[in-house]
N, C-alpha and C positions, 0 to 999 in steps of 0.2 A: 505494497501497502504506502508505504515513502517512497519507493523509485516513482512509482506510477505520479504520486504527487508532486514528485521533483522533475517528474519532466512534464509533466503540465506547466507549473512556474514557469520552466527552461521556454518556455515555447508561448504563453498565453500570456504572461503579464505583460513584454513589450507590448503588447500589442491593449494590453486593459487601461490605457490612460486615463480615464474617466474614477478609475480604482487608487490614482496616486495623489497622493500626502505627504507633503515633505516630514508634517511634525509625527503624524503618524508611524512613517518611517522611522524616525528615531524612537518612537516609542516600541517598538518590536524585538522581542524577546532577544530573537536572533542575533541583530543588528547590535543588542545592548552590551551582550557577551560577545560579538568580534572585535567591539571596542576596549574591552573590560578588559584585553590582553596585551594590549598597545602601550608600550611608553618610551620607545627608539625618539628622539626629537631629528625632522628634516634640517637638512644642513642650513638654509637659512637661519630659519631658529636658533640653533647652535652658535651661528653666525653672530644673534642680536644678543645671545644670554652672555657672551666672551667680549662684548663690545659695552656692554653695558653692566656688568657682572662688582664693577666698583660700586657701583653707584645704586645697587638694587635693594641693600640695607637699609637705606633711605626712603626705600620707593609704597606706597600702596600702590599694590597690583590691584588689577580687574580683567580675570582669565574669561574673556565671553564660547560661549561655546565647549564649555569644558570637558562634555562627552565622559568619558571611560576616565579621566583623569590623566590622559597621557603626557599632557604638559605640568602638573602639578608638581610632580616627582619631584623634577628639573629644578622650577621656576619659585616653589613656595616655600620649601626652606629658608632663600636666601632674601625675600623681601622682608617689610617691615612690617606690612598687614596683605593679604589675598582674598579675595575673591573672585572662587570660581562659579558663575551660572550656565543653564543652560533650559531652552525650552523643554525640552522631554523630563519628565518626572522620572524619567528611569533610569536615565544617565545620574544625573541628581544624587539619588537612593543607593545607587552605585558608587557612586563617589566617597559616599558619607560611610558607606561600610568599607572602602576600600584603605580609606584616610585616618582610623578611629586615631591613628596615635597623634595628629594633626591637630590642637588645639588651643583652643585661646585666641588665635591671630589669625586660623584658616577660615574661611566660610563658604560652605555652600549652598546655594539657594535657586530654586525654580525661577527665573526670568525672561522676559522675551527681551531681546534688546532692541524692539523697535518703541519698547515702554522701561525705561531705568527710573522709573518715579522712584526707586525705594533706596537712589543712592543721592546726596545732594553735590549743588554745582562744581564744578571744578575738584571735585575728592582726590580724584585717581590721578596718576605721576607715570603709570606704565598702563596700557589696555593694548590687550595680545588678543585677538580672535581667531584662531589657527583655522587646518584644513578645511580652507573654501567655505566657511561656515557661514557669512556675509552673504554667500553665491545660494542660500535657500530660502531667499524671499524673493519677490517681484521687485519692480526698479522702483517702482512708486517707495516700497518698504524700505529699502535699501537707501533711499536719501533720506527718512525719516530715521532709520539705525545709523547713519552718519551724524546724524542730526543731536541724536540723542547719545552719543559715540562722545561728540564735542563736547558738549555744556556739562560731563563728566570729569573731562581731562582738565586739571591744574595747569597754568601759563608754563609753554614749554614741553607738559608731558608728551612722550613718545604714544604714536600709537602705529602696532604692526601687525596686519592682518595677509591673508594670501587670497586669491580670488584666480577662478579658474580666466585664464588667456582664450580670446576670441582668435589670434592668429594661429595658436595650434592646430586649429582646426582644417587650416591651408595642407596641413599631413596627414588624416587620419590614418593612414594607408600604409603602418610603419609599425614593420613586425621584425626589426632588428634584435629586439629582446626576446623575442622568443624560439626557444631554443629546441621544447619537445613539442610533440605530435599537437598534445590535446592547447597547448597553450595558443599553437597557432589557428588552429580549426576555433576553438572559441571568439578569437580578435576577429576573423573571416567575419564569425557567424553576429560578431557583436556590431563590424564596421554594416555587414548589411541590414541588422535593423536600425543603427541608428537612420539608415538614410529612411528609410521605411515609416516611423513613429515622429521622424522629425518633416515638417510640410517644406516644401522650400529649404533643403537643406543646402544647395550647393549658391542661395544664394545669401546665405548668412553671414560668408567670411568678409561681405559689400556693408556689413552691417556695423557702429560703430559697440552695440551690445547686443545681446540675445538670447534669451530662455530657452537653452534646448532639454530633452530625456538623453544622455552622453553612455546613458547603459551602465552607470552607477548602481552599486547592490540590486544586480539583476534591472534596473530599466524601472527600479521604485521610485527614483528622484528627478523632476527636473531644478537644470539648475543656469544661473546665469553664468554669461561667459562674456566677460570685455576686452577693450584694445587697450591696450598700456597706457595710450595716448587720454583717453578719454579717462580711463583711471584717474591719472591724473588732477584732468579737469573737473572731476567731481570734488575731489578731497578741495581743491584750491577754493573752488566756488563755498565751499564749508568754512576756510579759512583754516585750514591745513599750510603746512607750507614743512619747507627743510625736506621734499619727498623724494625718496631714493626708492629703486627697485631690485630687489633682491633674486639669485638666479635656483627654479628648485634645481637642476641637474649639480649645479658647485658650492651652490650656498655666498657667489662671489655677487658684491653690488654691478649692476649693469648699467654703464656709461654712457652709449652709444648706443646704435641703430635699434631702438624700440619697437621700429615697424617691422624689425626681419627675426624679431623673439618664435624662437619654438616651444617656449617651456608649456609644458598644459594646463601648469599654476605657476605663477609668480607670487611672490613677495612684499610688502610694502610696505613702508618705515617712513612716518611722514611725524610732526610736531604739532600741537596746538598753539 
């Protein structure tokens, strides 16, 4: 029965677009379980951790979309005060159980980035929104979220987040990393289905941003993709400055040729 169910999910979920709800996906037991075992930082996160290490002890940190606490273990012990938030109650319950030893200055709360009303203005010195969590909401809500983040940033606070790169869709048929037949077949299947479930897929790369189903979690999410120059414009319009982009490939800052970046997602560092 389980095998039959998996086979149905494998082929049916990509076509059952009406059933997709990002929040419900992140409340699913299987997704929460997959997040519970991941603790490693991505290269850009390690870069920023090293960059801010000497300052963190004096910083109050907000970790948005904390998930299963992947970034908690690396950042929380180093900061003055730590809040991890997520709109998935299941993820917050997981973090509270996982980090029982963290008490006093470490807190986990169910909270939606579109409404950070539980926090005072200019409260945080460092805000992290990793693993493309900002991409799980609509364009209009994204701007609301960024405005809320700016509100709770102290003067000169650092805001560091990742977002899907729309330019990466120019090279969707990259099979270089597929060394096993199963992985190759799975990627071919995904690339075919991505074109089926996303209308006018070919014109997406001509847009500044787009919301697509890119196959994540077996096609159970709709995610926001944006071009780097447009992301910079959004941040500047909200008053963020000193904006830098970091590559997911090597964790290094990108200083030129923003229109040629092929990273699936990019990290952005800016200040309020």
